[in-house]
N, C-alpha and C positions, 0 to 999 in steps of 0.2 A: 773678604766675602762678598759673593755676588749680590746685587741689587736685589734680585728676585728672590734670593735665600732670606734677606733681611725681611722684605716684605711679609715672606709666610711666617716668620718667628712673630712679627709683631701682630699679624692676624691670630695666631694660635693664643698668644698671650692675652689678648682683649676677648677671646672667645673664653677662655679659663675663668679672667676676673668677672666678666658676665654671668657664669655660670655659678660662682661662688655666691655672686649677689644675690641671684636668686634664690639660691638655697637658704640665704640667711634671712631673706623677706618668707619664705614659706615655714622656716622655722620660728620667726617671729609672729606670723599668722596664726599658727597651731598653738602656741603657748598663749597668744589672747584670745582664742575660743576658748580654752580649758579654761582659763582662769577667770576672764571677765564675764560680765552680765549682759553684753550687748544680744549675744547668741541665745541667751536664755530669758530675755525680756519680754513679757506678756504685758499687752494693753487689753484694759478691761472697763466697763462702766458699772458702776453699784447703782442698783435701783433703790432710791430712799426718800423719804420724806423730810422736809425742813422742819424737823423735830429736834429738840437737846437731847434726846436720847441716841440721837445718830452722832453724838460728841466725838466717841473714838473715831469714827470713820473721818469726820472734820479734821482731825488733830493728825490723824495719818496722812491726809493728804497734804495739809498745810507745813506741816513738819519734815515732810519728805521722807517718813517712815517707810511708804511703800517703794517709794523711788530705791531707798537703800537696798531693798530686795528684789530688785529687778522687775517689780511691779507698776506698770505706767496706770494709774487707777483715776478715773473721773466719774463724777457725780452725774447719773441721770435722775431727774427730779420726777416725781410724780405727784398726782393730787389726791390720791386714795392709794390706803392699804393693799386690798385685794389685787389689782393690777401688778402691783410689786411681785408679790408671788406666782402669778400667771406668767409674768416675763421672764421670772429665773426657771419655772418648770419648763419653758417653751426654750429658753436657751437666748431668748432676746436680749437678757443682761446675763453675765455669767455670775454676778452676788448680787442677793436682794438683803434688804433690811428693813424690818416691819414687823407689825404686831402679829401674833400667833392666834387665830382664831379658829371658829368652826367651819368657816368657808375654805380655810387653807387645810384643814383635815378631810372636808369633803373634796376638795380636788383630789387630795393623794388617794383616797378611798376610791376614787374615780380613775385611777391609773396613771395620773400624773407624778412625775417624778422630781424630788427635789429635796436637800438634807440640811437641817438645822444643825450648825456647828458651832455657834459661839453665843453668849450673852449680848444683848443690846439694849437690858432695861428689864429689871424685875421688882418687885415689891419685897421690901424686905424690913425686918422690925428695926425702928429706930430711926428709920429715915421717912419723910413727907415724901409720896410719890402720887399715889392717887388716895382719894378718903370718901367716905360717906358723911354728906352735910342734911342739914334740915335748915328750914327757914329761922332767922333769929328769934323771933317769937313764938315757936313750935316750944310746946312742953315735952316733945319726946328727947330721951335722955340717952336711950340704950338701943343696940339694933332689935332685940326682940319685942319691942314696943311698936315695931313696923307692920306687925301682922294687920292684916285688913287695910294696908296703907297704899298710897300710889307711889312707886319709885321710877325715877327718869333716867331712861338708860340711852345709849347713842342709838343701838341697832340691836335686833335680835342676834344672838350667835356672836355679839361682839365681846370684847374683852370686858366691858362694862357689865353684860348680861352674866359672864361668867362669876364675874366679881360681887355680883348681887346675890348670885345663887350660892356661892361657896359660904359668903360671910352669913347669909341668912341662916344656912344648916348649921352653922358653928353655934347658934343660939336657939336651935329647936324649932326655927320657922321655916317653911319651903317655899318655893316659888308660887304654889298654889295657894298658899294663906296671904299673897300681895297682888297688887295689879301693876306690872311693868309697862311704863309707857315709854315706846320709843321716840325720840326727839331729833333723830339724825343729824345732831352737831352737837359740839362743845357750846356754842352760842345758845343754842335751842334750850339745853340744860340749864344755862345760867338764866335765862329770861324765865324759864318756868319756875325756877327756884324764887327769884325776885317777886315774881307774881302769884305765888303760892298754888301756881296750877297743879303741883304734885305736892307730896309730903316730903319727899327726899329725894337726892339725885346723888350719882358718881360723878366725882371730879378729878382733875388731876393738876398737877402745879404747872404752871404758875396761877392757873384760875383760883385753885383754894385760897392761895392769898389774897388774890384779888377780890374774892367775895367777902371773906373774912373782914378785909380792912375796909371795905364798901358798908359792910355792916349789916348785911341784908341775909347773911347766913352762918352757921357756926357748924364747926366737925364734931359728928358723934363717934367716927371711929377712923384709925388708920388703915387702909387695906393691908398694909405690911406687919401690921401689929396683931392682925387676925389669920392672915393665912401666908405661905410661902407660895410666890407665884411668878412663873416666869413669861411676864407679859409680852417681850419681844425678843427678836433673834436675828442673828445673820444667817441667811441662806445660801447654799451654792446649788448651782445647775450641776446635775449629775457630770455631766462633760467637763466641768470644770473642776469637781471633785476627782476624777478620772484622772486628771493631769496633777497627780500628787505632789510632785515636786513644787510646782506653781501654787498650789493648793495650801501646802505648807509655809511657802513663803510669806503668801498674803496673811495667813494667820499669826505668823511671827511678827509682822509690822504691826498688825492690829493689836496683838496683845501689847506690844510696845505702847500705843496708844491708848489702851485700857488703863495701864498702869499709871500713865501721864495725867490721864483724866482723873484717876481715883487720886492720887498724890497730891493734886491741885485742889480738889473738890469737896472730896468726901473724907479726909482723913478727921478722927475724933481726938479731943483731949477732955477727959472727965465729962464725958458723955455727950459733949457738944462738938457740932461740926466746927472745925478752924480752918480758915484759908490757908491752904498751902504755898509751897513757893513759887509756881506759876500761875497762883490763882486767877490774876487779871489777865494773862495772855490767853488762858483757857476760855476764860469768860468773852472774851474779845473775838476769840476765833469762833466759837460759838453763834454769837452775835452777828459776825459777818455771813455765815453759812445759812442762819436761820432768818435774817432779817429784823431782829429784834433789837431793841434797845437792851444793852448790857445790863441794866439796872432790873428789867424783866428776866433775864437770864438767870440773872442771880436768886429769883424766887422759886426757880424750877429745875433743880439738877438732880435727875434720878439716879439710883444707886444702879452701879453696873460691877460686877464684879471685876476686883484689879487684875486678875488672869484671864478674864474673858469667859469664865466658865459656867456652863450651862447648869441650871436645875434640872438634872437630866430627869430625875424620878418623877418631876413635877409635870412633865410632857406626857407620862403614862395617865397621871392623875386627871388631867386635863381631857384627855380623850374618854376616860371611863365617865367621866361626869356628862361630856356632850352626848355621848352613847344613851346616858340613863334618861337623859332629858329629851331625847330623840332630836337633836340638832345636829348630829351628823349619821349619814347613810347606814355605815356600817362601822365596826371595830377595825382599828389597825393597827398592826404591829409596830409598835414605835421604834424598833430597832432598825425598821426599812428607812424611817425617817431624820433619825439621829445619829449623828458621826461626831463621836469626841475625840477620836484616835488623831486625827488630825491635828487638832489643837493641841493635844498632848504632846505629839512630836514636834511642835512647833515650839512649846513652851520648853522642852528639854533642850532643844538647840540654843534657845533665848537664854536659859539660867534663869537665876534669880536676879 
């Protein structure tokens, strides 16, 4: 065979092998895209406060539950609740986690969009989360005895305002029968109780335990024993909720984390809470993210539904109450701000 013919055959062979290699690379690339998480991964910031009730979010980040679902989730810290709702509605953060207040409902009534999608803390019978306290020397033993008295709350329209109003109504007393005293902070409430500037205050854990242990206050009633109350929630911006695939994956990871939290710190035996298998680990994760001592964390572990489910009907109860008290500008359709379908789909995928 002539030398030129050999060269042509060699060139054709190299070209054929090269094309076959390219085909395999392309095939491998397509397979990776279809089955891998990289092309589907979503990066987002979660607006939240350094509170124990954010524990499932801390767990989801720390344990890698979000990463397992292709969600690169990072905490964005805030100093107050309302800016988180504003940031979520504006899309500055995709996910927000904070208290459900009159100001949030007013925001929605004003045309801003966000969706409440999951539980992040509620008042539940049999669990200490928030309570009504009086000075240790007070003769007051029941809620109905607060008629004509001063009750300390954080702010007008706050969760504390709502809890005070609902608890009083349960015992035939109205807000017009008492004087609410806004004290702006938890520290202010504790100081006012200690100095007896007010007759009662509402406080949350671990501050309830601190006050009782220091001997200057006593519990009259646990809020969870008086009312069912969805105090805080996980919110989605409308844009993030519209990305259904990512939204469901986020909630799938969140539900893994709520189950991990519940099984570690909220399990009961014979009516008493007992530490679960991962108790110390969960306490240390919370301590890390909230900058608290683990022993302090143990005093205030809020109730969160094991599957992260909302008390959906309570959102309507809240709106109706705030309208009655003229604390929100107008009634809103709660179906516009509550979305339970995304979590339902996530739980279906997650299984038992």
